[in-house]
C-alpha positions as CSV (number, residue, x, y, z in Angstrom):
1,M,100.5,52.4,20.4
2,S,102.2,53.2,23.6
3,N,101.9,56.6,25.3
4,I,105.7,57.1,25.0
5,R,105.6,56.5,21.2
6,L,102.7,58.9,20.8
7,L,104.6,61.5,22.8
8,F,107.7,61.1,20.6
9,I,105.6,61.5,17.4
10,Y,104.0,64.6,18.8
11,I,107.3,66.1,19.8
12,F,108.9,65.3,16.3
13,L,106.0,66.6,14.2
14,Y,104.5,69.5,16.1
15,Q,107.2,71.2,18.2
16,P,109.0,74.2,16.8
17,I,112.2,73.6,15.0
18,Q,115.1,75.3,16.8
19,G,117.5,76.6,14.2
20,K,120.5,78.8,14.6
21,V,118.7,82.0,13.5
22,K,115.3,83.5,14.5
23,L,113.9,85.9,11.9
24,G,112.3,89.2,12.5
25,I,108.8,87.6,12.1
26,D,109.7,85.0,14.8
27,V,110.8,87.7,17.2
28,L,107.7,89.8,16.5
29,A,105.5,86.8,17.3
30,E,107.5,85.8,20.4
31,N,106.9,89.4,21.7
32,N,103.2,89.0,21.2
33,F,103.1,91.5,18.3
34,S,103.2,94.3,20.9
35,I,104.3,97.0,18.5
36,I,101.3,96.5,16.2
37,K,98.7,95.7,18.8
38,N,95.3,97.3,17.9
39,K,96.9,99.0,14.9
40,K,96.0,98.9,11.2
41,V,98.8,97.5,9.1
42,G,99.8,97.0,5.5
43,L,102.2,94.2,4.6
44,I,104.9,94.4,1.9
45,I,105.5,90.7,1.3
46,N,105.9,87.9,-1.2
47,H,106.4,84.1,-1.1
48,T,109.7,84.5,0.8
49,S,107.8,86.0,3.8
50,I,107.8,83.0,6.0
51,N,109.0,82.2,9.5
52,S,111.6,79.7,10.5
53,N,109.0,76.9,10.4
54,W,107.7,77.7,6.9
55,R,104.6,79.5,8.1
56,S,103.7,82.6,6.1
57,T,104.0,86.0,7.6
58,I,100.6,87.0,6.3
59,E,99.0,84.0,8.0
60,I,100.8,84.7,11.3
61,I,99.7,88.3,11.4
62,A,96.2,87.9,9.9
63,E,95.4,85.1,12.4
64,S,97.0,86.8,15.4
65,N,93.9,88.9,16.1
66,V,96.0,91.7,17.6
67,C,95.8,94.1,14.6
68,E,93.8,94.8,11.6
69,L,95.3,93.8,8.2
70,V,94.3,96.6,5.7
71,A,96.4,96.0,2.6
72,I,98.9,93.8,1.0
73,F,101.7,95.0,-1.4
74,T,103.9,92.8,-3.5
75,P,107.2,93.6,-5.3
76,E,108.5,92.4,-8.7
77,H,107.5,88.7,-9.5
78,G,104.3,89.1,-7.5
79,F,102.9,87.4,-4.4
80,D,104.0,83.9,-5.5
81,G,107.4,85.0,-6.8
82,K,106.8,83.3,-10.2
83,L,106.0,86.1,-12.7
84,D,108.4,87.9,-15.0
85,E,106.1,90.6,-16.2
86,Y,104.1,93.5,-14.8
87,I,101.2,92.5,-12.6
88,N,97.7,93.8,-12.1
89,Y,95.7,92.1,-9.3
90,G,92.5,93.8,-10.2
91,D,90.0,93.1,-7.4
92,S,91.9,90.2,-5.9
93,L,91.7,89.6,-2.2
94,I,93.8,87.6,0.2
95,Y,92.4,87.1,3.7
96,N,89.6,89.4,2.4
97,V,92.2,92.1,2.1
98,P,93.1,94.0,-1.2
99,V,96.4,93.2,-2.9
100,Y,98.4,95.8,-4.8
101,S,101.4,95.3,-7.1
102,L,104.3,97.7,-6.7
103,Y,105.9,96.6,-10.0
104,G,104.6,98.0,-13.2
105,E,102.6,101.2,-13.6
106,T,102.5,101.7,-9.8
107,L,105.9,101.5,-8.0
108,R,104.8,103.2,-4.8
109,P,101.6,102.8,-2.7
110,E,99.0,105.4,-3.6
111,K,97.0,107.4,-1.2
112,R,93.9,105.3,-1.7
113,M,95.9,102.1,-0.8
114,I,97.2,103.4,2.5
115,R,94.1,105.1,3.9
116,N,94.0,104.7,7.7
117,I,97.1,102.5,7.9
118,D,99.2,103.0,11.0
119,Y,102.2,100.8,10.0
120,L,103.7,99.4,6.8
121,I,105.6,96.2,7.4
122,F,108.3,95.0,5.1
123,D,109.3,91.3,5.2
124,I,111.0,90.1,2.1
125,L,114.3,88.1,1.4
126,D,116.8,90.3,-0.5
127,I,119.8,88.9,-2.4
128,G,122.4,91.4,-1.3
129,T,122.8,93.2,-4.7
130,R,122.0,96.8,-5.6
131,F,120.1,96.1,-8.7
132,Y,117.8,93.4,-7.2
133,T,114.6,95.4,-7.0
134,Y,113.1,94.3,-3.6
135,I,115.2,96.9,-1.7
136,G,114.0,99.5,-4.2
137,T,110.4,98.7,-3.3
138,M,111.3,99.0,0.4
139,K,112.8,102.4,0.0
140,Y,109.9,103.7,-2.1
141,C,107.5,102.4,0.6
142,M,109.6,104.1,3.3
143,E,109.3,107.4,1.4
144,V,105.5,107.1,1.2
145,A,105.3,106.2,4.9
146,N,107.5,109.3,5.7
147,E,105.3,111.6,3.6
148,N,102.1,110.3,5.2
149,N,103.1,110.0,8.8
150,I,102.9,106.2,8.8
151,G,105.2,104.0,10.9
152,F,107.5,101.6,9.1
153,I,108.6,98.2,10.4
154,V,111.2,95.9,8.9
155,L,111.1,92.3,9.9
156,D,114.7,91.6,9.3
157,R,116.1,88.7,7.3
158,P,119.7,87.5,6.4
159,N,121.7,88.8,3.6
160,P,121.9,85.3,1.9
161,I,125.4,85.8,0.4
162,N,126.8,87.0,3.8
163,G,127.0,90.4,5.4
164,I,130.7,91.0,5.2
165,D,131.7,91.2,1.5
166,I,131.1,94.4,-0.4
167,S,132.3,95.2,-3.9
168,G,131.8,96.9,-7.2
169,P,131.3,100.5,-8.4
170,M,129.1,102.9,-6.4
171,L,126.0,104.3,-8.1
172,K,126.4,108.1,-8.4
173,N,123.7,110.3,-6.9
174,I,122.9,111.7,-10.3
175,N,121.9,108.3,-11.5
176,V,119.8,107.2,-8.5
177,F,116.4,106.3,-9.9
178,G,114.2,103.3,-10.5
179,L,113.8,100.1,-8.6
180,A,117.2,98.8,-9.7
181,G,119.1,101.9,-8.7
182,V,117.2,103.3,-5.8
183,H,120.3,104.4,-3.7
184,N,124.0,105.2,-4.1
185,L,125.2,101.7,-3.1
186,P,127.9,99.5,-4.5
187,I,126.8,96.4,-6.4
188,R,127.3,94.1,-3.5
189,H,126.4,96.0,-0.3
190,G,126.8,93.4,2.5
191,M,123.7,94.6,4.5
192,T,120.4,93.2,5.7
193,P,117.1,94.9,4.7
194,G,116.9,96.4,8.3
195,E,120.4,97.8,8.0
196,L,119.7,99.3,4.6
197,A,116.5,100.9,6.0
198,L,118.5,102.7,8.7
199,L,121.0,103.9,6.0
200,F,118.2,105.0,3.7
201,K,116.5,107.0,6.5
202,A,119.7,108.7,7.5
203,D,120.8,109.5,4.0
204,E,117.4,110.9,2.9
205,K,117.0,112.7,6.3
206,M,113.5,111.1,6.8
207,Q,111.6,111.9,9.9
208,L,110.2,108.4,9.6
209,N,109.1,106.3,12.6
210,L,111.2,103.4,11.7
211,N,111.4,100.1,13.8
212,I,113.7,97.2,12.9
213,I,112.7,93.9,14.4
214,K,116.1,92.3,14.6
215,M,117.0,88.7,14.0
216,E,118.5,86.6,16.8
217,G,121.5,84.4,16.2
218,W,122.5,85.7,12.7
219,K,126.2,86.6,12.2
220,R,127.6,88.5,9.3
221,E,129.8,85.7,8.0
222,M,126.8,83.4,7.6
223,W,125.7,82.2,4.2
224,F,122.0,81.4,4.0
225,D,122.5,77.7,4.1
226,E,124.4,78.0,7.3
227,T,121.4,79.6,9.1
228,E,119.2,76.4,9.2
229,L,116.4,78.6,7.8
230,P,114.1,77.3,5.1
231,W,115.1,78.4,1.6
232,L,112.6,79.6,-1.0
233,N,113.8,80.8,-4.4
234,P,113.6,84.6,-4.1
235,S,112.7,85.0,-7.7
236,P,112.1,82.8,-10.8
237,N,115.7,82.8,-12.0
238,I,117.5,82.4,-8.7
239,R,116.9,78.8,-7.7
240,N,119.8,77.9,-5.5
241,M,122.7,79.3,-3.4
242,N,125.2,79.0,-6.3
243,Q,123.0,81.3,-8.5
244,A,122.5,83.7,-5.6
245,S,126.3,83.8,-5.0
246,L,127.1,84.5,-8.6
247,Y,124.3,87.0,-9.2
248,P,126.3,90.2,-8.2
249,G,128.6,89.4,-11.2
250,L,126.3,87.6,-13.6
251,G,123.5,90.0,-13.0
252,L,125.6,92.6,-14.9
253,F,124.6,90.8,-18.1
254,E,120.8,91.2,-17.8
255,R,120.7,94.0,-20.5
256,L,123.6,92.8,-22.6
257,N,123.3,90.9,-25.8
258,V,124.2,87.5,-24.2
259,A,121.9,84.9,-22.9
260,N,122.4,84.6,-19.1
261,K,119.0,84.3,-17.4
262,R,115.6,83.7,-19.1
263,G,115.0,80.4,-20.8
264,L,118.1,78.8,-19.5
265,P,118.3,75.6,-17.4
266,S,120.8,77.3,-14.9
267,P,120.3,81.1,-14.9
268,F,123.2,83.1,-13.7
269,E,125.5,80.1,-13.8
270,M,125.9,80.1,-17.6
271,I,126.2,82.7,-20.4
272,G,126.5,82.5,-24.1
273,A,125.7,83.9,-27.6
274,P,125.8,82.7,-31.2
275,W,128.9,84.7,-31.9
276,I,131.0,83.2,-29.1
277,N,133.5,80.4,-29.5
278,A,133.2,78.4,-26.3
279,Y,136.7,77.0,-26.2
280,D,138.5,80.2,-27.0
281,F,136.4,82.0,-24.4
282,V,137.3,79.5,-21.7
283,N,141.0,79.6,-22.6
284,S,140.9,83.4,-22.3
285,L,139.2,83.3,-18.9
286,N,141.5,80.7,-17.6
287,K,144.5,83.0,-18.1
288,Y,143.2,85.0,-15.0
289,N,143.7,81.9,-12.8
290,L,140.7,82.9,-10.7
291,S,140.2,81.3,-7.4
292,G,136.9,79.7,-6.4
293,V,135.5,79.0,-9.9
294,N,135.9,76.7,-12.9
295,F,134.7,77.3,-16.5
296,T,133.3,74.6,-18.7
297,P,132.7,75.2,-22.5
298,I,129.0,74.6,-23.4
299,K,126.6,74.8,-26.2
300,F,122.9,75.5,-25.7
301,S,119.7,76.9,-27.2
302,P,117.7,79.3,-25.0
303,E,114.0,78.6,-24.8
304,E,113.2,82.2,-24.2
305,H,115.5,85.1,-25.3
306,K,116.4,87.2,-28.3
307,Y,118.5,84.1,-29.2
308,S,115.5,81.8,-28.7
309,N,116.2,78.4,-30.4
310,E,119.5,79.6,-31.8
311,L,122.6,77.6,-31.0
312,C,124.8,79.5,-28.5
313,E,128.2,78.8,-27.2
314,G,129.5,80.0,-23.9
315,I,130.5,78.9,-20.4
316,Y,129.1,77.1,-17.4
317,I,130.5,78.4,-14.1
318,T,131.1,76.0,-11.3
319,I,131.8,77.4,-7.8
320,T,134.7,75.4,-6.3
321,D,135.1,77.6,-3.1
322,R,132.6,80.3,-2.4
323,E,134.8,81.8,0.3
324,K,137.3,82.7,-2.5
325,L,134.7,83.6,-5.0
326,E,134.6,87.3,-6.0
327,P,131.5,87.5,-8.2
328,V,131.7,91.2,-9.1
329,K,135.3,90.9,-10.1
330,L,134.4,87.7,-12.1
331,G,131.6,89.6,-13.9
332,F,133.8,92.4,-15.0
333,I,136.6,89.9,-16.1
334,I,134.0,88.2,-18.3
335,I,132.9,91.6,-19.7
336,I,136.5,92.7,-20.4
337,T,137.2,89.4,-22.1
338,L,134.1,89.5,-24.3
339,Y,134.9,93.1,-25.4
340,K,138.5,92.2,-26.2
341,M,137.5,89.1,-28.2
342,Y,134.3,90.4,-29.8
343,P,134.4,94.2,-29.9
344,E,132.0,94.3,-32.9
345,E,129.5,91.8,-31.7
346,F,129.4,92.5,-27.9
347,D,127.2,95.6,-27.2
348,I,129.1,96.9,-24.2
349,N,127.2,100.2,-24.2
350,K,124.2,98.5,-22.8
351,L,126.1,97.9,-19.6
352,W,125.0,101.4,-18.7
353,H,121.5,100.1,-17.7
354,I,123.1,98.3,-14.8
355,T,126.2,100.3,-13.9
356,R,124.8,103.7,-15.0
357,S,128.3,104.9,-15.6
358,K,129.6,105.9,-19.0
359,G,133.0,106.5,-17.4
360,L,133.2,102.9,-16.3
361,I,132.3,101.7,-19.8
362,Q,134.9,103.9,-21.4
363,E,137.4,102.6,-18.8
364,I,136.7,99.1,-20.1
365,K,137.1,100.2,-23.7
366,N,140.6,101.5,-22.8
367,D,141.7,97.9,-22.2
368,P,142.5,98.0,-18.4
369,S,143.8,95.2,-16.3
370,I,141.2,94.0,-13.8
371,A,143.3,95.5,-11.0
372,E,143.2,98.9,-12.8
373,L,139.4,98.6,-13.1
374,I,138.9,97.8,-9.5
375,R,141.1,100.8,-8.5
376,Y,138.6,102.9,-10.5
377,W,135.9,102.4,-7.9
378,N,137.9,101.5,-4.7
379,N,138.0,105.0,-3.2
380,D,134.2,105.3,-3.4
381,L,133.9,101.8,-1.9
382,D,136.2,102.8,1.1
383,I,133.9,105.8,1.8
384,F,130.8,103.6,1.7
385,R,132.5,101.0,3.9
386,N,133.1,103.6,6.6
387,K,129.6,105.0,6.4
388,R,128.0,101.6,6.3
389,G,129.5,100.7,9.7
390,K,127.2,103.1,11.5
391,Y,124.1,101.1,10.5
392,L,125.2,97.5,11.1
393,L,123.1,95.7,13.6
394,Y,124.9,92.3,13.9
395,P,128.3,91.1,14.9
C-alpha cells in the first residue's frame, strides 16, 4: 500500500471531526483542564456526556491525569440512560470510583458522597423543558455545592429544540418543588444548562463559585441536528428529534389517563385511550388548522401502561414544518379538545401534576379559546423573557 494511501486512511480515521459546534467538554480539554488541575472532582453525568467525537466525558477526565475523580452522580434513567425506575448502584464502581444515583430515595448528594470534593461538574444533555428532570438534578447539586463551599462547573451543551422559543405557563413559586418543578420557569425555557445555572444562582442568591465552560459555535436558532454533534437519545422515550420537538406539549400527558409514552412504538408522537374515537378526534383537531403538524387516526395496544393490551384509538402526529410547530400550544389544544369531547372519561384534574396550577385547569374547564388560554400566561411569560435575557451566553 502506498504511503499516500496510508496517510489518507490515517487522516480519515483518526483525525478529529471538525463540526460546527464545540461542546463545553471539548473546550475544557483544549484548555488542558486548567480549572480542575490538581483538584478533586465529582461528575454529574450520564450516557449523553460525550464530546463531539463520541468519547465519554468520564473517560476524558479520568484519563487526563490532571485531577482526581472522587465520585460519579447520575440523574433519572441512570448512567446508561435506559432505566425507568429508581436506581440503587450499591457498591458499583466505574474507573474505581463510587457511583451514586440522584433519582429515588436520594435526590441530592449527601455529605458522605462529597467528602473532600473541590468541584462538582455537570455535563448532561437537557431537552429544553421545565419538567424534564435533568435540570432539577443540576439545581439540587448546585445547592449542595453552595452549602458545602464546593465549586460548580457546567460543561455547556445545546438546547436541542433551539434557544429562542419560549412558551407555556410559568410555575408559581409556591409550587416549586421536586425534580420536575425545580424552578419557576415556563414549560419551554429556551436556555442551555449553563444559562439556567446562572439564572438559578442569581434567583436563589447563592454565593456559589460557578463556572460555565461555554460552547463555541452554537447559535440560539440551531436545532440539535444542525450542530453536527453526535445524538444520543437523552432518555428511553425520546428517541429522535421529532419526539424531542413535540415533548414540551406531549409531555403534559404523562400523568393523564391517556397512553402517550411507555410501551408505545413512538412515544410523544402518538396518544390514545380506549374511550377515544380516532376519526372524531382528528376531525376536531383539524378545525384548528394548525401549522407545522398533521394528525393521522390510529389504533394501537400499549405494551406497558394502565391500558396494557387494550385496544386504544387516538392520533399520530407528523411534524411537517418544525419552524412553525408550537408544541405547548399543540398540547393544550389536544387537552381542550379531549375535555370537550370526553368530559367524563378524561381526567383533566391530573394535569395538576405537570402544570401545578388549579387555576389553569379551571380555565380549561371554562371552555376557553386557545387564544384566551395563552393570554392566561402571557404576562408572566413576558416578565420571564426580560429576566432571562440577562443570563443568555450565546448570540
